C-alpha positions in Angstrom: -30.8 -18.8 32.3 -28.7 -18.5 35.4 -25.7 -20.0 33.5 -26.1 -17.4 30.7 -26.2 -14.6 33.2 -23.1 -15.9 34.9 -21.3 -16.1 31.6 -22.4 -12.6 30.6 -21.2 -11.2 33.9 -17.8 -13.0 33.5 -17.4 -11.6 30.0 -18.2 -8.1 31.2 -15.7 -8.4 34.1 -13.0 -9.6 31.6 -13.8 -6.7 29.3 -13.5 -4.3 32.1 -10.1 -5.7 33.2 -8.9 -5.6 29.6 -9.9 -2.0 29.3 -8.0 -1.1 32.4 -4.9 -2.9 31.1 -5.2 -1.2 27.7 -5.5 2.2 29.4 -2.5 1.5 31.6 -0.5 0.3 28.6 -1.5 3.4 26.5 -0.5 5.7 29.4 2.9 4.1 29.6 3.4 4.4 25.8 2.4 8.1 25.8 4.9 8.8 28.6 7.7 7.2 26.6 6.6 9.2 23.5 6.8 12.5 25.4 10.2 11.6 26.9 11.6 10.8 23.5 10.4 14.1 22.2 12.2 16.0 25.0 15.4 13.9 24.8 17.8 15.6 22.4 19.6 12.3 21.7 16.4 10.4 20.8 16.0 8.7 17.4 13.3 11.4 16.6 15.7 14.2 17.3 18.7 12.6 15.5 16.6 11.7 12.5 15.3 15.3 12.3 18.9 16.7 12.4 19.9 14.4 9.5 16.8 15.3 7.5 17.5 19.0 8.0 21.0 18.5 6.7 19.5 16.7 3.6 17.2 19.6 3.1 20.2 22.0 3.0 21.8 19.7 0.4 18.7 20.1 -1.8 16.7 17.0 -1.0 13.0 17.6 -0.7 10.2 15.5 0.8 6.5 15.7 0.1 5.7 16.5 3.7 8.1 19.5 3.9 5.5 21.8 2.4 3.2 21.4 5.3 5.9 22.5 7.7 5.2 26.1 6.5 1.7 26.1 7.8 0.8 28.1 10.9 2.0 26.2 14.0 -1.5 26.3 15.7 -3.1 24.8 12.6 -0.4 22.0 12.6 -1.1 21.3 16.2 -4.8 21.0 15.6 -4.2 18.6 12.7 -1.8 16.5 14.8 -4.1 16.4 17.8 -7.0 15.2 15.7 -4.8 12.5 14.1 -3.7 11.2 17.5 -7.2 11.2 18.9 -8.3 9.2 15.9 -5.5 6.8 16.7 -6.9 6.3 20.2 -4.9 8.8 22.2 -6.5 10.4 25.2 -7.4 14.1 24.4 -4.8 15.5 26.9 -2.0 13.3 25.6 -2.9 14.0 22.0 -2.8 17.8 22.7 0.5 17.7 24.7 2.3 15.5 22.1 1.1 17.6 19.2 2.3 20.8 20.9 5.7 19.3 21.8 6.3 18.0 18.2 5.6 21.4 16.7 7.4 23.3 19.4 10.5 21.1 19.0 10.3 21.3 15.1 10.6 17.5 14.9 10.2 15.7 11.6 9.4 12.3 13.0 7.2 10.7 15.6 7.3 7.1 16.7 4.2 5.4 18.1 3.3 1.8 19.0 -0.1 0.2 18.5 -1.9 -2.7 16.9 -2.3 -2.2 13.2 -4.2 -4.4 10.8 -1.5 -4.8 8.2 1.3 -7.2 7.4 3.8 -4.3 7.6 6.2 -4.1 10.5 5.5 -0.4 10.5 3.4 2.2 8.7 4.3 5.8 7.6 2.0 8.7 7.1 2.5 12.5 6.8 0.4 14.7 9.1 1.1 18.4 9.3 4.6 18.0 8.0 5.6 15.3 10.5 6.2 11.7 9.5 4.3 9.5 11.9 5.8 6.1 12.1 3.6 3.5 13.7 5.3 0.3 14.9 2.9 -2.6 14.6 2.8 -4.3 17.9 1.1 -7.3 16.3 4.0 -8.0 14.0 6.5 -10.7 15.2 9.4 -8.4 14.5 8.2 -6.0 17.2 8.3 -8.7 19.8 11.8 -9.8 18.8 13.4 -6.3 18.2 11.6 -3.4 19.9 9.9 -4.9 22.8 13.0 -6.8 23.8 14.8 -3.5 24.4 11.8 -1.4 25.5 12.3 -1.8 29.3 13.5 1.2 31.2 17.2 1.2 32.1 17.9 1.4 35.8 20.7 3.7 37.0 22.0 1.2 39.5 22.3 -1.6 36.9 25.9 -2.9 37.1 26.0 -3.9 33.4 26.4 -0.4 32.1 28.3 -1.3 28.9 25.7 -4.0 27.9 22.8 -1.7 28.7 24.4 1.1 26.6 24.8 -1.4 23.7 21.2 -2.4 23.9 20.1 1.2 24.0 22.2 2.1 20.9 20.8 -1.0 19.1 17.2 0.2 19.7 18.0 3.7 18.7 19.9 2.5 15.6 16.9 0.4 14.5 14.5 3.3 14.9 16.9 5.5 12.9 16.9 2.9 10.2 13.1 3.0 10.0 13.2 6.8 10.0 15.5 6.7 7.0 13.1 4.5 5.1 10.2 6.9 6.0 12.2 9.8 4.6 13.1 7.8 1.5 9.4 7.3 0.8 8.7 10.9 1.5 11.4 12.3 -0.9 9.9 10.5 -3.9 8.4 13.0 -6.3 6.4 10.4 -8.3 3.2 9.3 -6.6 3.6 5.9 -8.4 7.1 5.5 -7.0 5.7 6.2 -3.5 3.0 3.6 -4.0 5.6 1.1 -5.2 7.6 1.7 -2.0 4.6 1.2 0.2 3.9 -2.1 -1.6 7.6 -3.1 -1.1 7.3 -2.2 2.6 4.2 -4.3 2.9 5.8 -7.2 1.0 8.9 -7.0 3.2 6.7 -7.1 6.3 5.2 -10.4 5.0 8.6 -11.9 4.4 9.9 -10.8 7.8 6.8 -12.2 9.5 7.5 -15.6 7.8 11.2 -15.5 8.9 10.3 -14.8 12.5 7.5 -17.4 12.7 9.6 -20.0 10.9 13.0 -19.7 12.3 12.8 -17.8 15.7 
């Protein structure tokens, strides 16, 4: 009985520590998300500019209609979505308000997702929310590698800049896929692309586990 109690206490302690780590990790992720929204040269902002130009050329996405909704309604929808995804209420509200205020079309987030896809795409209130799957091997080898903050006093400026551009370029590539899905008029076509994205994720997972 004493042994079982000790084991139970140890499990509870471990769970408590894990919760602290997860909360700290989530806080760091939300800070990065807010910073990217504010940064005019971020992938989110650049992808939005390109999408706006495509709209002017006549390309339409299924999510564009919801951009016409009342801003306060969009913020509520987004906040609810983020809270359902595990965001703290304050972070969910702040990020939702920033996205609508800045008229952004894309939002990148990172979390564990139970899917073979490297990333998922969903439309919420006219914004394409792209979730990078932190459980996918591609995340570890591509995004996480370049995720660390860049220090101002780092002497390798040129290399750092190249890494930053590589990360931004990758996110822009993913945003382009998200928009490609969104612009499909046929629901069957969109479903096919989702299946392709999932199958591509499975192949990429095999490549990373088998050769890297």
